[in-house]
N, C-alpha and C positions, 0 to 999 in steps of 0.2 A: 219560616217560623221555627224557633228552637224547639226540638222535640226531645223525647226521653234521653237519647244518647248525648245530646248537646248539654242538657240541663244536668245530667249525671256527671259529665266532664267538669262543668263549672263547680258543682258541689265538691267534687274531689279536690280540685285546685284550691278553692277557698278554704277547705278544711285544713289545708297545710299552711295557709297564709294569715287568716284573720282570727282564728279561735284563740280565746284568752287574751286578746289585745283590748285594752281599755279604749272606749270610744271617747274622743274629745268633744266633738260637736257634729251637727248635721247641717247641711245647706240644701234647701229646696228651691230649685230654679223653675219648676213647673208644678203648680199645685195639683193638676189633674192626676199625676202619678200616685200621690199619697192619699190613700183612702181612709185616713185617720186625721183627726184635727192636728194641725201643725204644732199646736201647743203640746199635745200629748206625744206626738212623734219626737219632738225635741226632748221633752221631759224624760221619757222612758229609755231613750237611747244614750243621752249624755251621761257619761261616767259609768255606763253599763259595759257588759262584756258578752260577746257571743261564745256560747259554750259548746254548741253542737249544731250541725246542719243535717237535716233530713230532706228526702225528696219523695213526693208522691206524684207520679205521672210527670207533668211539666211544672209542678209547684215546688218551690224551695221553702223550707221551714227553718228559720234561724232561732234557736233557743237562746234566751237571755238569762243571765245569771240572777238578775234582780227584777222585781216589779211584777212578777206573775204574768208576763206577756211573752208571746213569740212574734217574730216578724215574718210575715208571709211575703214571698216575692214571686211574681209571675212575669215572664218576659214578653208575653203577648206575641206579636208577629215579628218585631224588629228589636226587641230589648237585648241589652248586654249588661253583664255585671263584670266590670274590669277592675282588677286590683292594680294600684299604681304606687310607686315609691314617692318619697317626699319631693315636692317642688313641681309636680305635674299639674298644669292648669286644666280646669274643666273644658270640654270641647263644645262645639256648636249644639250637639244633641244630648249633652249631659243634662239630665233632669233632676237628679238628686246625688249628693255626695255625702258619704259617711266618713268622717275624718277620725283617725286613730292617734293616740298620744305619741306614738313614735314618728309621726309625720306622714305615714302612709295613708292611703285612702281607698275607698271602694266607690267606683263611679257606676251609677245606673244610667246608661245611655239608651235612648229610644227615639228612633226617627218618627214612627207613626203614632207613638204614645198610646198603644193598646195594653201595655204592661202596667203593673201596679206594685206598690208596697203597702202593706196593711198590718198594723199591730192588732193582735187578737189574744183574748184570754184562751186558756186551754179548751174550755167547753165550746167556745165559739169556733176555734180552729177545728175541732172534731165535727162540729155541725157543718162547717164549710166543706170539709173533705167528704163527709157522708152525702151531702147534697150534690156535689159537682164532680167527684172523682170515684171511679170504680177501682177494681183491683189493679195494682201496678203491674205492668207487663213483664218486669224483671223480678217481681216478688217470687219467693219460693212457694208462696201460697197459690200462685197461678199455675195450674196444672192442665193437662190435656182434657181432663174431665170438666174443669171449669170452662175451658174454651168450648167444649161441647154444649154446656149449659148456656153460655152466652150466645152462641150461634143459633140455638133453638129459639131463644128469646127474640132474635133478629131474623128469623127464618125467611120472612118476606122481603128483606132488604138485600142489597148487593153485599158481597164480601168487603168491598171498599168502604161502604157506609158502616158496616158492622165494626171494622177495625178502627174507624174514626170516632166511634161513640165513646167519649171519655168517661161517661157514667157507668159503662160496663168494664172497659179495659183502658186504663189510663196510661198515656205517654206516647201512643202511636199517632203520628200526623201524616200529612200527605206524602212526604218523601218515603217514609218507611212502609206505609201501606202498599205503595206501588212495588217497592223492592221485595217485600214479604210475599206478595202475590206472585211475583216473577219467580222467586226462589222456590216457592211451593209448586209452581206450574199451573196455577189457577187463574182464569180470567177474573179481573176485579169486578166485572159485571155479573158474575155468577151468583145465584141466590145463596145466601148463607145457609139456608136449610137443606141445600142439595148435597152437601158433603157427606160421604160415608164415614164410618168410624176410622178407617185407615187414612182417609184424606184429612180428617180432623187432626189426627196425630201428625201427619205431614205438615199441615199448616202450623201446628204448635211448634214443631221443631224449627220451622223457618222463622217464626216470630222470635224465638230465643236466639237463634243463630245470627240473624241479621242485626238485631239490637246489640248483642254481645260484640259482634265484629265492629259495629259503629262506635261503641264505647271504647273499644281497644284502640281504634284509630282517631279518637278524640272528636268524633262527630263529623257532620257534613257542613262545610262552608259553601253555600250556594249563592247567597246574597249578603246578608248582614251579620251572620253569626261569627263571633270570635269567642275563644275561651277566656278564662279569667286572667290570662296573661296578655290578652289582646291579639292572640294568634289564631290563624285559621285551622280548622279541622282537616284531617287527611282522608276521610271516608268518601269525599266527592270523587276521588280517583277510582273508587270501586263501585260506583253506581252503575247498575246494569240497564235500567230503563228510565229512571227519573232524569229529565232534562235531555234525553237522548232521542227524542222523536225525530224521525227522518233518517236516523242512522241504522246501519245493519245491526241486528241482534248479535250480541257477543257470544251467545250460546249456539244458535243454529248457523249463524253466519250468512244467511240467505234471505232473511225477512227484515223489512224495515219496521222499526219501532213506531207504533201509532200512538196518537194522543186523542182522547175524547174527553168530554165533560161528564163526570159521574159523581153523584152525591154532592154536586155543586163545586167540584174541584177538578182541575186538570189532571188527567189520569193517563199514564203511559203503560203499554204492554206490548208483548210480542204475540201476534195472531197465530203463529205456528207453535211456539213452545208452551203457550198457556191455553188450557182447555176448560 
């Protein structure tokens, strides 16, 4: 599933490619992806222009020049937003295409069809964000004190479950929750309320560090993720625990990485380096 670093990479790429380009038309190949009437979807996008792109957690918000609407895009588990030049045909898993006047296009591809596109008024956008998304993990407003507050609210849950709670801290998914716990040296099964103030600060530094490094390396391509150019991310080469179960720990070099099910997700850790 694309997480914060992958979605941030796509946001940055598309900001250089599609802003201020007039939209010629849309094509919807799978109705389930568009959570708006197809009539309104075509009406508000045709002849319009994307002016800005924001990101909250794993949600992309495309501001439109006219019509008082924004386009919300969530990639779900296997979604892709790929910018293509003129003459490229939709693929087998292309669900929606937004065509621009210069012949280029934006493909929304999705194998499992858990992603979505939705037009929303400003007030509706704010209501959706308030209901489903907490503080963005890369936001300047996210501080060690905020993390302390979040962990207290989830004190009976595991660290893994706390990190995955999008309504508290938006953007961290399964891959980065495992990598953050490893970087901080904490077992993902440890209770969120058990961390001391010093340990909370360590966890905070690891959150910021791991996510920033992943963004710098254009995200992790483990299964379906590609950036807006259709290329794989490079952070998969730096993964320390995720997908490495049964391999020797890269830190201690003597313990095999284990995998358990925690918070309903496959979870990897080093029994020696994480306490």
